[in-house]
N, C-alpha and C positions, 0 to 999 in steps of 0.2 A: 683701456677704453672705459669711459664713464657714460652711463645712460641714466636719464631721469625724465620725469614728466613735469611740465609747468603750465600755468595759465594765469591770466589776471582774474582777480576775484570780483571786482566791480564790473557792472554792465558796460559802461563806456570804455573805449580804448584810449588810454593816455599815452604820452610819450615815454614809455618805459624801456629800460634796457637792463639786461642781466649779463654779468660776466662770470665765467667759470675759470677760477685760477688755482694753481697748485704751488705749494711750498715744498721744497726739497730739504728743509731744515728740521727733519724729524717731526716731533709732535708740537709743531709751532702754533702759537696763538697770536703772533704779532701781525696785526692787520694795519698798522700805521696809526698816526695820531690825528690826521685830518681826513676830510671827506674825499680828498683826491689821492691820498697816499695808499699804497698797497702792502706795506710792511714786507714780510718774508714771502708773500704770495705774488712773486714777480712773473711766474710762468703763466701767461694767458693761454688758455686752452680753447675757449669758445665764447662768442658774444651773441646774445639773442637780441635782435632789433638794434644793431650797432648804430644806425643813423637816426634813431629816435623818431621814426615816423609813427603816425597815430592810426592810420587806416591802410587797408589794402595788403597786398602780398608783402611779407617781410615784417609787418607790424607784430606787436606782442599778441600772442593768441589768447582768445577768450575761452577756448575749450582746452581740455587736457591734451597736450601734444608732447610726443617724445622727441628728445634731442640727444645727440651723441657727441661727446667730446673726446677726441683722440689725444692720448697722452704722448707728447713728443719732447724732444730736447733733453732726454735723460739717458745716461749710460751706466752700465753696471748695476749694482744693487743700490736702490734708492729707497729711503723711508721719508714719507711726507704726508701732507694733508691737502684736501681740496677745500675751496671756499667759494661761496656764491655771493657776488657783489652786485647790489641792486641800485639802479638810478631811476629817478623820475624828475622831469623838469618842473621847476617851480613847485617843488614839494615842500614838506615840512608843515608844522602847525598852521602857518599863515599862508601857505601856498594854495594855488588854485587847482593843482593836479594831484593832490595826495591820493595814493592808490595802494592796493594790496596785490601781492602775487602769491601763488601757491606752488610749492615744489614737493613732489611725491615720488616714491619708489626709485631711490638713487641706487644704482648698481654699478659696481666696478668689476670689470672683467679683464683679466690679463690674457692677451693673445699669445704671449710667450714667443712669438716668432715661429718660424718653420720648425716642426719637430717630427721625429719618427720614433717608433716604438721598438723595443727589444723584447721578444716574446719567448716564453718557455712553457712547456707542457709535456705530456707523455710522448716519448720518442716515436717518430713515424706517423704522427697524427696531425702535424701542422704542414700546410702547403702554401705556396704563393700564387697558385692559380685555382679557379673555381672547379676545375675538373679533378683536382687532387692528384695531379701527375708530377708536379715540380715540388720536391720537398723543401721546406724552409731550412736554411742553414742557421744553426744556433748562434745567437749573438749578432745577427745581421739586422741593422735598423731598417724597418719597413712600416708603413702606415697600416696596411691591411693584410691580414692573413686569412686563410681558410682552414678549417679544422674538420677532421673526421673522427670524432670520439668513438670509443668502443663501449663506454659505460658511463652512467650518470656521475660516477666518481672522478671522471676525467675533468680536472680543472686547469685553467690556463692563466698565466700572469703576464703583465706587461708594464713597462715604465718608459716614459718619454724623456728625451733630452733635447733642449732647444739650442739655438746657435749662440745664446748669450754667454756661457752655457748655463742652463738650469735643468735639473733632473727631477722629474716627478716622483712621488711615492709609488711603490709597486701596487698595482691593482690586480685583484684576483677576479677572473671571469668564469663563473660556474657555467657548465653546459648541461642541460637536461636532455638525456638521451631517450628517444622513443623508438621502440622496435616496431617495424611495420607488421601489420596483421596479414602476413603472407603465408602463414601455416595452414594447417588443416581446418576447414570450417565444416563442422558436423551438422548434418541435417537434423532438425528437431523430429523426434519420433511421433508417429501417428498416435492419437489419443481417442479413446472411447469413453463416454461419460453418460450417466443417466440424466434424463430430463430434469432441469432444475438444479443439477449438481455443479461441480467445479472440477477443473483439471489444470495441470501445469505442464507447459512446454519448457524444455531446457536447451539453451544454446551452449555449444562447446567449440572452443577455438584453441589453436596453439599459435604461439608467437603473438607479437603485438603487446606493447606496454607504453602508455595506458590504452585500454580498449573502451570505446563507447559503443553501446548497443542501441539499436532501434528495431522494434518488432513491427511487422507489417501483416495485413490480412487481405485475402482475396475472397470476395463473395460471388465471383463469377467464373469459378473453375480455373483460376490462374491467369485469366486474361489481363487483369490489372491488379495491382497491389497498392494499398494505402497505409500510411503510417498510423499506428495506434497511439493515441495521445497518452503520454506518461509512461509508455512501455519501453523503458530505457535501461533495464537491468538484464542480467544473463538469463533470467527466468520470466516467463509470461504465464500468469494465472488467469484463466477464463472462468468466470463465475456466473451462477444463475443462468445456465445455458437454456436456450429455447430450441424447439424443434427446427425452426428456420435456420439455425446456425449449423445444422448438420451439413457436412461437406465443405465448410469453410477451410481455407488453406492458410497456414501461418509460416512465415519465414522471418529471418532476421538479417540485418545489415550491420557490419562492424566497421569501425574506423579507428585508426590509431594516428590522429593528427599530431604533427603536420606531415606525416610520412606518406604512405601510399594512398591512392584513392580508396573509397569505401569498397568492402568486399561483401558480397551477398551470398547467403547459403545457397548452394547449387540446386537444392530441391526444397520440399516443403513438408510440413506436418499437417495431416488432415484431421479435422475434428469430426467424430461420428457421435451423434446424439441418439441414444437408445430411448425409446418411449418407456414409460412405466408400465408394468403389467396391468392388464385388466382382469380383475378377480371377481368371480361371481359364485355365490352360495345358493343351493336349492335343495329342497327335500320333498319327496312325494306326499308326506303327511306332516302337517304343522300343528295339529292338535292331538294330544295323546290321552289315553286312559290307562289305568293300571294294567300291566301285562302286555301292553302294546309298545313296540319300538319303531323307530324310523332312523334312516341313515341320511345325514347331511353330506352332500357331495360338493366339492369346490372345483372350479375350472379356472385356468390361468392362461392368458395369451400376452406375451410369449410364455412358453411352458416354464413351470417351476423347476429350479435346480433340485437335484436329489436331496431329500430331507429339507426342502426349502419352505415347508408349511409350518406355521405356528398358529395356535388357536386361543381364543378367550371366550369365557362364558360370563356374562354380566361384568365384563371388564377384568376378570381374574384369569390368569393363565391356566390352560389345560395341557395335559400331556398329549403327545402325538405330533408327528412331523410329516404325515401323509395328507392326502386331500380329502379325507373323510372322517366323520365322527358318528358313532352309533349312540342314539339317545333314547332313554326310557323315561318313565314318568318322573323320576327323581332328577332329571336333567333339563327340565323346562327352563326357559330363559332366553336371553339375547346372545346369539353366536356371531362371532366375526373371525375371519382368518386374514393373516398377513403372509404374503408370498415374497420370497427372494427368487427372481427368475434366473434363467441361464445366462443373462447378461450382467447379473449382479444388481439389477434394479429392484426396488422394493415398493410395494403398494399394498393397501388393505382392501378387503372386500366390502360388499354391502352387509348390513346387519340383518340377520335372519332370526325371527322370533319363533321359538317352538313353545306352544301353549298347551293348555289342558282342555279337554272336552267335558262339558257339564253332563252329569248323569245322576239319577236317583238310585242307581244300583249299589248294593253293598258288595265290595270286592274282598274275597277271602282267598288267599293263595299262599303257598301251593295247597292244593286241595284235590285228592287226599294228601295227608301229611303224616309224618312219623311223630309229630309233636309240635314242631315250630311252624308258625304261620304268621302272616301279617293281615291286618284289617285296614281297609281304606274306604272312606266315604267322602264324596265331593263336598268341599267347603267353598262357598261363594266369596268369602272375604267380607270386608266392611265391618259388620257387627260381630262382636265377640260371641263365642259359643263355648259352652261347657258340655263335653260329651262324657257319658258313662257307658263303658263297654262291659257287658256282663256275659259270662259263659255258663251254660247249664248242661248237666250231663243228661244221658237218655232217660233218667228217672225224673227229670225236671228240677234237680237240686242245683242251687247256685254253687259253683266251685271256685270262681274267681271274678273279681270286678275291679276295674281301674278307671280313673278319671283323666280326661285330657282337656286342656284349655286351648282354644284356637282364637287367635287375634289377627288384626291386620298385619299382613306380611307372612302369615303361615302358608305353607304350600297348599295348593288346592286339594291335593290328595295326600294329606299327612299320613305318614306311615305309623301304624299302631301295632306293635309286636307282642306276640304271646307264644308260650311254649308249654304244651301239655305232655310232652314226652317224658317217660321215666317215672311219672308219679300218678298218672291217670290211666284208667282202663281204656282199652280200645273201644271205639264205637263212634256214633254220630252225636255231635254236640251242637247246641244252639248258641248262636252268637247274636246278641241284641245290642244295638247302638241307640242310646236315648239322648235327645237334646234336652238338657235340664231347663232351658229357658222356654222352649216352645212345647215340650212334651212329645214331640214327634219321635217315633221309634221305628227303626229299620232292622229287620232280622235276616239271618242266613244260617246255613248249616256247614259244618266242617267235619270231615271224616278223618278220624285218627286211626291209623293202622299199626 
């Protein structure tokens, strides 16, 4: 059977005719010597517009039109060629009806006559009915068979023989086996996560190959479920959770096309969103003087886990894992605590500033002392200050003197240490602190025992 498309190229329809002929003389090129001879192409298969009409049904088409020429009159094995023979009335260089035609997509198809196939494949997997109850008898010619393969490696072959007779090459027919997802479908576990965090649900199935997943979410307590866009793997990660997502239910649907219908997990995994702890710091006293202490106490809701407190002073880590810190004059600054609560959620407290209280008093302690003591005098900061600390014995004699320079950033009550033990006699000594820039002097007594 020969199929092709043809049309006239010019706009008007002339008295055109096309013959399709076949030669059975092998690779023949003999088309005759005159405009009426056909040479070896004596077998006329089809004529387009045989009566040379110019318009109406049966005239040569102006649009691409498919025609079919049936090959007949041959027996046995034949080798030949096809020829297209074109006529136009009054044609040629001096004719009135010179025209062009187009021929495109010429296809030859051998129908081969009636044929049946002989099939082969794994024993016991080929049947002649679609229920798989009538086994195929090996070597029996039949057009259609039904197979029940047990694995993807089960391949089937077939070849056809026509009545001529002609036998086709053997063709292998691979079969892709999909296992239905009829096994256990495990419910995703319930998950708890802290506000703003993320968690992952995991689907688990047995059977089914290949498996396609689709996760769904319910925001109304399980009344309705909706597909989650893009959630088509065995795991579902929920990120940046909000408090409104607490109570959401998640399930998954698995399919193993083209086998059984989709299988849905029988229950669901619930998402619980735990709030971050609220952490607050407080202290009964926020301004200290030398010798005075205060306790910073933290509270957390929900409660902190055991050892769940961590502290910083001016951004640097402090020791301690409980909810309190004892602070003296050397610990002034900005305090903050971070809590890990009983749910594993983490949050930080407010910043609590412990400062110093201004005073003109000269602080000498411990007093009395066995020799070692410290001297403190309030420093306002800002302007630099040079202090000279002088110590006199009960006779008014100078026994020691030291200079201290205070600049911006120096602690308000800078510690100035002295030790008179072991080298000085017991008694009452005078301590004088002089500001070398202003001349101001502050004095006090220390008893050495």
